matplotlib code that plots the C-alpha trace (Angstrom):
import matplotlib.pyplot as plt

x = [-22.1, -19.2, -19.3, -17.4, -14.5, -12.8, -11.7, -14.3, -17.7, -20.9, -21.3, -18.0, -18.6, -22.0, -21.2, -22.0, -18.7, -19.1, -22.7, -21.2, -18.7, -21.6, -23.3, -20.2, -19.9, -23.5, -23.1, -19.8, -21.4, -24.0, -21.2, -20.3, -16.9, -14.2, -13.8, -17.5, -17.3, -14.7, -16.8, -19.8, -17.6, -16.5, -20.2, -21.0, -18.1, -19.3, -22.8, -21.8, -19.5, -22.3, -24.5, -21.6, -20.7, -24.4, -24.7, -21.3, -19.5, -16.1, -13.3, -10.7, -7.2, -5.3, -2.0, -2.9, -6.2, -7.7, -8.0, -11.4, -11.3, -14.6, -16.0, -15.5, -18.3, -17.5, -21.2, -21.0, -19.5, -16.0, -16.0, -17.0, -14.4, -11.7, -12.9, -12.9, -9.5, -7.7, -9.1, -6.0, -3.4, -5.2, -4.5, -1.0, 0.1, -1.1, 2.0, 1.5, 0.9, 4.4, 6.2, 4.3, 4.6, 8.4, 8.9, 6.8, 9.0, 11.8, 9.7, 8.3, 11.7, 12.5, 9.1, 9.1, 12.6, 11.6, 13.9, 11.2, 9.5, 12.9, 13.9, 10.7, 11.0, 14.6, 13.9, 11.0, 12.1, 15.6, 14.4, 14.8, 11.5, 11.4, 11.7, 9.4, 6.4, 8.3, 10.1, 6.8, 5.3, 8.6, 8.6, 5.0, 5.9, 8.9, 6.9, 4.9, 7.5, 5.6, 2.4, 0.6, 3.5, 2.9, -0.7, -0.2, 3.0, 3.7, 0.3, -0.3, 3.4, 3.1, 0.1, 1.9, 5.0, 3.0, 1.2, 4.5, 5.8, 2.7, 1.2, -2.2, -2.0, -4.5, -2.1, 0.6, -1.9, -3.0, 0.6, 1.5, -1.7, -1.1, 2.4, 1.4, -1.9, -2.2, 1.5, 1.0, 2.8, 5.8, 8.9, 12.7, 12.8, 10.9, 8.3, 5.7, 3.2, 5.5, 5.6, 1.9, 0.8, 3.4, 2.2, -1.4, -0.1, 1.9, -1.2, -3.2, -0.4, -0.4, -3.9, -2.1, 1.4, 1.8, 5.5, 5.4, 6.9, 6.6, 9.1, 8.7, 11.1, 8.9, 8.1, 11.1, 12.6, 9.3, 8.3, 11.6, 11.3, 7.6, 8.7, 10.3, 7.4, 4.9, 7.0, 7.3, 3.6, 2.4, 4.5, 3.3, -0.4, -0.1, 1.7, -0.1, -3.6, -4.6, -3.0, -4.1, -7.6, -7.5, -6.5, -5.0, -5.5, -7.5, -6.4, -9.8, -11.2, -9.3, -11.0, -7.8, -5.2, -2.5, 0.1, 1.5, 4.0, 6.0, 5.8, 7.8, 10.9, 14.0, 15.9, 18.0, 21.7, 20.9, 18.4, 20.9, 23.6, 21.2, 20.3, 23.9, 24.8, 21.7, 22.7, 26.2, 24.8, 22.5, 25.6, 27.5, 24.6, 24.4, 28.1, 27.8, 24.8, 26.7, 29.5, 27.0, 25.4, 27.7, 30.8, 30.4, 31.2, 28.5, 26.9, 23.4, 23.5, 21.7, 23.7, 23.4, 23.4, 25.3, 22.7, 20.8, 17.5, 15.9, 18.6, 18.3, 18.8, 15.6, 13.7, 14.7, 14.2, 11.8, 14.6, 16.7, 13.8, 13.7, 17.4, 17.5, 14.9, 15.6, 19.3, 19.4, 16.2, 18.0, 21.1, 19.0, 17.1, 20.3, 21.6, 18.5, 17.7, 14.4, 15.9, 18.4, 18.4, 17.0, 13.8, 13.0, 13.5, 11.2, 8.6, 8.7, 8.3, 5.4, 3.8, 4.0, 2.4, -0.3, -1.4, -1.9, -4.8, -7.3, -5.0, -4.6, -8.3, -8.8, -6.1, -7.8, -11.0, -9.1, -7.0, -10.1, -11.6, -8.5, -8.2, -11.9, -11.8, -8.8, -10.3, -13.5, -11.4, -13.4, -10.2, -9.0, -12.3, -12.9, -9.3, -9.6, -13.0, -11.9, -8.7, -10.6, -13.0, -10.2, -8.5, -11.8, -12.3, -8.7, -7.8, -4.6, -2.2, -0.8, -3.9, -5.7, -3.7, -5.4, -8.8, -7.3, -5.9, -9.2, -11.1, -8.7, -9.1, -12.9, -13.0, -10.7, -13.4, -15.5, -12.9, -10.1, -7.8, -5.1, -4.8, -8.5, -9.1, -6.2, -7.2, -10.5, -9.5, -6.1, -7.5, -9.5, -7.2, -3.8, -4.6, -6.6, -3.8, -1.2, -3.1, -2.9, 0.9, 1.7, 3.7, 2.3, 4.9, 3.8, 0.1, 0.8, 2.6, -0.4, -2.7, -0.7, -1.3, -5.1, -5.1, -3.1, -4.4, -8.0, -7.1, -7.3, -10.9, -12.6, -14.1, -13.6, -9.8, -9.2, -7.3, -9.8, -11.5, -8.2, -7.3, -10.7, -10.2, -6.8, -8.1, -11.0, -8.4, -7.6, -11.1, -14.1, -16.9, -14.9, -16.9, -16.1, -17.0, -14.3, -11.6, -12.5, -12.7, -9.2, -7.7, -9.4, -6.7, -4.1, -6.1, -6.7, -3.2, -1.5, -3.6, -2.6, 1.1, 1.7, -0.1, 2.0, 5.2, 4.1, 3.7, 7.0, 8.9, 7.4, 6.4, 8.4, 11.9, 11.2, 12.6, 11.8, 9.5, 11.8, 14.9, 14.7, 11.0, 9.9, 7.4, 5.7, 4.6, 4.8]
y = [-24.3, -26.7, -29.5, -29.3, -31.5, -28.3, -27.6, -24.9, -26.0, -24.5, -22.8, -21.0, -20.0, -18.6, -17.2, -13.6, -12.3, -14.0, -12.6, -9.2, -9.6, -10.6, -7.4, -5.4, -7.1, -6.3, -2.7, -2.4, -3.6, -0.8, 1.7, 3.1, 2.8, 4.7, 7.2, 7.9, 8.1, 10.8, 12.7, 12.5, 13.7, 16.7, 17.7, 17.1, 19.3, 22.1, 22.0, 21.6, 24.5, 26.8, 25.6, 25.9, 29.4, 30.5, 29.4, 30.9, 27.7, 28.6, 27.9, 29.9, 29.3, 27.7, 29.1, 32.7, 32.3, 35.2, 34.5, 33.2, 30.5, 30.5, 28.0, 29.2, 28.7, 27.2, 27.5, 31.1, 33.0, 33.3, 29.6, 28.4, 30.6, 29.1, 25.6, 26.2, 28.0, 25.4, 22.1, 21.3, 22.5, 20.6, 17.4, 18.1, 19.5, 16.6, 15.4, 11.6, 11.6, 12.4, 10.5, 7.3, 7.4, 8.0, 5.1, 2.8, 3.6, 1.8, -0.9, -1.6, -2.4, -4.8, -6.5, -6.8, -8.2, -11.0, -9.9, -9.5, -12.8, -14.7, -13.2, -14.3, -17.9, -18.1, -16.9, -19.2, -22.4, -22.5, -22.3, -25.3, -27.2, -26.0, -22.4, -22.6, -20.9, -18.0, -17.6, -17.5, -14.8, -12.9, -13.1, -11.9, -8.8, -7.8, -8.4, -5.3, -3.2, -4.3, -5.5, -7.1, -9.5, -10.9, -11.6, -12.9, -14.9, -15.7, -16.7, -19.4, -20.5, -20.8, -23.1, -25.3, -25.5, -26.5, -29.2, -30.4, -30.8, -32.8, -29.9, -28.3, -26.0, -23.6, -23.1, -22.0, -19.7, -18.2, -17.6, -15.8, -13.9, -12.7, -11.5, -9.7, -8.2, -8.1, -7.1, -4.6, -1.6, -3.5, -3.7, -3.6, -1.2, 1.9, 1.0, 2.8, 2.9, 5.1, 8.2, 7.7, 7.8, 10.4, 12.8, 12.6, 13.0, 16.1, 17.7, 17.0, 18.3, 21.6, 22.3, 23.0, 23.9, 25.2, 24.4, 20.9, 18.2, 14.4, 12.4, 8.9, 7.6, 8.8, 5.4, 3.4, 2.3, 1.2, -0.7, -2.5, -3.8, -4.6, -6.9, -9.4, -9.2, -9.9, -12.8, -14.4, -13.9, -15.1, -18.3, -19.1, -18.4, -20.7, -23.5, -23.5, -22.3, -22.3, -25.5, -27.7, -26.3, -27.2, -30.8, -33.2, -32.3, -34.5, -33.9, -35.2, -31.9, -30.0, -28.6, -28.8, -31.4, -31.0, -33.1, -30.1, -28.4, -26.7, -23.4, -24.9, -25.5, -24.1, -21.2, -22.2, -21.2, -18.1, -16.8, -17.4, -15.6, -12.7, -12.4, -12.3, -9.6, -7.6, -7.8, -6.6, -3.6, -2.8, -2.9, -0.5, 1.9, 1.7, 2.4, 5.5, 6.7, 6.2, 8.5, 11.3, 11.0, 9.3, 11.6, 15.1, 16.5, 14.4, 16.4, 15.2, 16.4, 19.6, 22.4, 24.7, 22.4, 19.5, 17.1, 14.3, 15.8, 18.0, 17.0, 16.6, 12.9, 12.5, 14.9, 12.8, 9.3, 8.5, 9.0, 6.4, 4.0, 4.5, 3.7, 0.8, -1.0, 0.1, -0.6, -4.0, -4.8, -4.1, -6.0, -9.0, -8.7, -8.5, -11.7, -13.8, -12.3, -10.7, -7.3, -6.5, -2.7, 0.7, -0.1, -3.0, -0.7, 1.9, -0.8, -1.9, 1.6, 2.2, -1.0, 0.1, 3.4, 1.6, -0.2, 3.1, 4.4, 3.7, 5.2, 8.4, 8.8, 8.2, 10.8, 13.4, 13.2, 12.6, 15.7, 17.8, 16.5, 17.2, 20.7, 21.5, 20.3, 22.4, 25.6, 25.3, 25.3, 22.2, 20.3, 23.0, 23.5, 19.8, 19.4, 22.2, 21.1, 17.5, 18.3, 20.4, 17.5, 15.0, 17.4, 18.0, 14.3, 13.7, 11.5, 13.1, 10.4, 7.6, 5.4, 7.5, 5.6, 2.3, 3.8, 5.4, 2.1, 0.4, 3.1, 2.8, -1.0, -0.7, 1.8, -0.5, -3.2, -1.0, 1.0, -1.4, 1.1, 2.5, 5.7, 6.2, 5.7, 7.9, 10.7, 10.8, 10.3, 12.1, 15.7, 15.0, 12.8, 14.2, 17.8, 16.7, 14.5, 17.2, 19.7, 17.4, 17.0, 14.1, 14.3, 13.4, 10.7, 8.9, 9.3, 7.9, 4.9, 4.1, 4.5, 1.9, -0.7, -0.3, -0.1, -3.4, -5.9, -6.1, -6.4, -10.2, -10.4, -7.8, -8.7, -5.0, -5.6, -5.5, -8.9, -10.8, -12.3, -13.5, -15.2, -16.8, -18.2, -19.6, -21.2, -22.8, -24.7, -26.7, -26.9, -27.0, -24.6, -22.8, -19.7, -16.3, -17.5, -20.2, -17.9, -15.1, -17.6, -18.9, -15.4, -14.0, -15.2, -13.2, -10.0, -10.3, -11.3, -8.9, -6.1, -6.9, -7.6, -4.8, -2.3, -3.4, -3.0, 0.5, 1.5, -0.1, 1.4, 4.9, 5.5, 2.8, 3.2, 6.7, 5.6, 7.5, 5.8, 7.0, 9.0, 12.4, 11.7, 13.4, 11.7, 14.9, 18.1, 21.6]
z = [0.2, 0.8, 3.3, 6.5, 5.1, 3.8, 7.4, 8.1, 9.4, 8.1, 11.5, 11.2, 7.6, 8.4, 11.9, 12.8, 11.5, 8.1, 7.9, 8.8, 5.9, 3.6, 4.5, 3.9, 0.5, -0.3, 0.7, -1.1, -4.3, -4.0, -4.2, -7.7, -9.3, -7.3, -10.1, -10.1, -6.3, -6.5, -9.0, -6.6, -3.7, -5.8, -6.4, -2.7, -1.6, -3.9, -2.6, 1.0, 0.7, -0.3, 2.6, 5.1, 3.9, 4.1, 7.7, 8.6, 9.6, 11.0, 13.5, 15.5, 14.3, 17.3, 16.1, 17.1, 18.9, 17.0, 13.3, 12.2, 9.5, 7.6, 5.2, 1.6, -0.9, -4.3, -5.2, -6.4, -9.3, -7.7, -6.7, -10.2, -11.8, -9.6, -10.4, -14.2, -14.3, -12.0, -13.3, -15.4, -12.9, -10.1, -12.1, -13.4, -10.0, -8.0, -6.2, -6.4, -10.2, -11.4, -8.7, -9.3, -13.0, -12.8, -10.4, -12.6, -15.6, -13.9, -12.4, -15.8, -17.2, -14.4, -14.7, -18.5, -18.6, -16.2, -13.3, -10.7, -11.6, -11.6, -8.3, -6.6, -8.1, -7.0, -3.5, -2.9, -4.6, -3.1, 0.5, 2.7, 3.3, 7.0, 5.9, 2.9, 4.7, 6.1, 2.7, 0.8, 3.1, 3.0, -0.8, -0.9, 1.2, -0.9, -4.1, -3.2, -5.0, -8.1, -6.3, -9.2, -9.8, -6.3, -7.0, -10.5, -10.1, -6.4, -5.2, -7.8, -7.5, -3.7, -4.1, -6.6, -4.3, -1.3, -3.4, -4.7, -1.2, -0.2, 1.8, 1.3, -1.7, -0.2, 2.8, 0.3, -1.4, 1.9, 3.0, -0.2, -0.3, 3.3, 2.5, -0.7, 0.5, 4.3, 4.5, 1.6, 3.0, 4.5, 2.4, 2.5, -0.5, -1.3, -3.8, -5.9, -3.1, -1.0, -3.2, -3.9, -0.3, 0.8, -1.9, -0.6, 3.0, 2.0, 0.3, 3.5, 5.8, 3.9, 5.3, 8.6, 7.4, 3.8, 3.8, 5.1, 2.9, 3.2, 1.2, -0.3, 2.3, 5.2, 6.6, 5.3, 8.6, 10.1, 6.9, 6.8, 10.3, 9.6, 6.8, 9.2, 11.6, 8.9, 7.6, 11.0, 12.0, 8.6, 8.8, 12.3, 11.4, 8.3, 10.0, 13.4, 12.5, 8.8, 7.5, 10.5, 10.0, 6.3, 7.1, 4.6, 1.0, -1.4, -5.0, -6.1, -5.0, -7.6, -10.7, -12.9, -13.8, -11.1, -13.0, -14.9, -12.6, -15.3, -13.5, -10.7, -12.8, -11.1, -12.6, -15.5, -15.9, -18.0, -15.4, -12.6, -14.4, -15.2, -11.5, -10.5, -13.0, -12.1, -8.5, -9.4, -11.2, -8.3, -5.9, -8.3, -8.3, -4.5, -4.2, -6.5, -4.5, -1.2, -2.5, -3.0, 0.5, 3.1, 3.0, 4.4, 1.0, -0.7, -3.4, -2.6, 1.1, 2.0, 0.4, 3.4, 6.5, 5.1, 6.7, 5.0, 6.4, 3.7, 1.2, -2.5, -1.9, 0.2, -2.1, -5.1, -3.8, -6.7, -9.2, -7.4, -7.5, -11.2, -11.7, -9.2, -11.2, -14.8, -14.9, -13.2, -15.2, -18.5, -17.4, -16.6, -19.9, -21.9, -20.3, -20.8, -24.2, -23.2, -24.0, -26.7, -27.2, -26.2, -28.2, -25.8, -22.8, -24.3, -25.1, -21.4, -20.2, -22.6, -21.5, -17.8, -18.7, -20.7, -17.6, -15.7, -17.7, -14.9, -12.3, -14.3, -14.7, -10.9, -10.1, -12.2, -10.1, -6.8, -7.5, -8.0, -4.8, -2.7, -4.0, -3.7, -0.1, 0.6, -1.0, 1.1, 4.4, 5.4, 6.2, 8.6, 10.2, 10.7, 12.0, 14.5, 15.8, 15.9, 17.7, 20.2, 20.8, 21.3, 23.7, 25.7, 26.2, 27.0, 24.0, 22.8, 23.8, 21.7, 22.3, 19.7, 17.0, 18.0, 17.1, 14.0, 12.7, 13.4, 11.4, 8.5, 8.5, 8.6, 5.7, 3.7, 3.8, 1.6, -0.3, -1.2, -3.1, -0.9, -2.9, -3.1, 0.6, 1.7, -0.7, 1.0, 4.7, 4.7, 4.5, 7.6, 9.8, 9.0, 10.0, 13.0, 14.4, 13.5, 15.6, 18.7, 18.1, 15.8, 12.6, 9.2, 8.8, 11.9, 11.0, 7.5, 9.1, 11.3, 8.3, 6.3, 9.0, 8.9, 5.1, 4.8, 7.3, 6.1, 2.4, 2.5, 3.9, 1.7, -1.7, -2.5, -3.0, -6.7, -6.8, -4.5, -7.5, -9.0, -5.7, -5.5, -9.0, -8.2, -5.0, -7.0, -9.0, -5.9, -4.5, -6.7, -6.1, -3.4, -2.2, -0.7, 2.8, 2.7, 1.5, 4.0, 6.8, 5.8, 5.7, 8.8, 11.3, 9.3, 9.5, 13.2, 14.3, 11.9, 13.3, 16.9, 16.2, 13.8, 16.1, 19.0, 16.9, 16.0, 19.6, 20.7, 17.8, 17.9, 21.5, 23.4, 21.8, 20.3, 16.9, 13.7, 11.2, 8.4, 7.7, 9.4, 10.1, 13.4, 15.7, 16.9, 15.1, 16.5]

ax = plt.figure().add_subplot(projection="3d")
ax.plot(x, y, z, "-o")
ax.set_aspect("equal")
plt.show()
């Protein structure tokens, strides 16, 4: 273990909460791979459905008060036939699959051309020294549009910038890590995580309402305002809590030669020109899109009502994500010579698809689990009984969301993947909270808070090892306890601040969490 000169005493590192996290890490390591976990869940649902059907588990449909909803067995001839004949369509028809892949085609072009990396460097390195912390956190939040760029590019860059300014490099790392990971769902733009989560939410909502749709833009307004809250809170925590606790940095503690700061070189003339022209192309696209939506005669408004709600514009948001990344990405690539023709664009798209192999395998098993769960009627039965329980104890008011966010944050400690966690919990919580009167859009917004804030303190988060390795460059033999203790203030304060914002935004001012997103259901 490290001595107390790292800013955290042995007592604080080995306190009850750290020991609790050690236990969580140990338990989490006992879990199999998320893909294996979904396969096990599929088998458990099949077996449980047979048991539940045998004992006549059921619930009364609250919509008419008469219909009996019974558990359906998948452990009989009819159930097995349904599984075998729908295995492929479960996978290909899983809503998040297509939307995420289409969005990533565009993001892949912007990433491969260097546009996203250059935009982050330009944003952070041009900031005045007094605003550097808030800029780093802000850049981390908006980097979530292509999340791995934030971890791979911004976190190491922030540490180097802080070191170059004579500040503690681990404070820069913590600020960037907090923005990228603890502020994971916040963003000014609609990113790849939005269609991913909304697709899972929609599938869960159909347990109660077969015709309910949830668009990728469902939480856009709330996530935009959250971006500024996270940036401000992250900067205050870094400057007032984390960096003072770390103390003055001693470069002798580093495990690498800190003399090479080549990654901190400012943008060259070509890169600046590329960013300007990419920005112009994005503005042109925005203007064209506005002509199809803003005027009453806009062709992407609802063909019958003329409203934006339920319009082709909202239903096709993922298409706009594709174009708003692909076209500026190509423009930037042409200027800086990283892309010359259509073949380079195709290679970039192919590369982005190549990185999705694990996700596609995960989706195959997740899709089976979601559909098996739906076929058994477990989701409906659990939701009805759960809603009745909450009603009987009088917990139907907005306060229920505090406990919901806490549960999501706790589950995230053991299951770090946002899609994996939501695929498991959405079929239970979305119908349950819908039946006591809340919309799937609001439920999803609350989930995203819990799913984000504990990312930085769980070793189960996929990039935790990378962050630990980067931190170890500046402090030899740095352990998990030091990193978790450093990031814990962000989790605690983000949870409190973000939850308060949620209540003020949704229940205080009565504002929608996204375009045409209702607060209540029914």
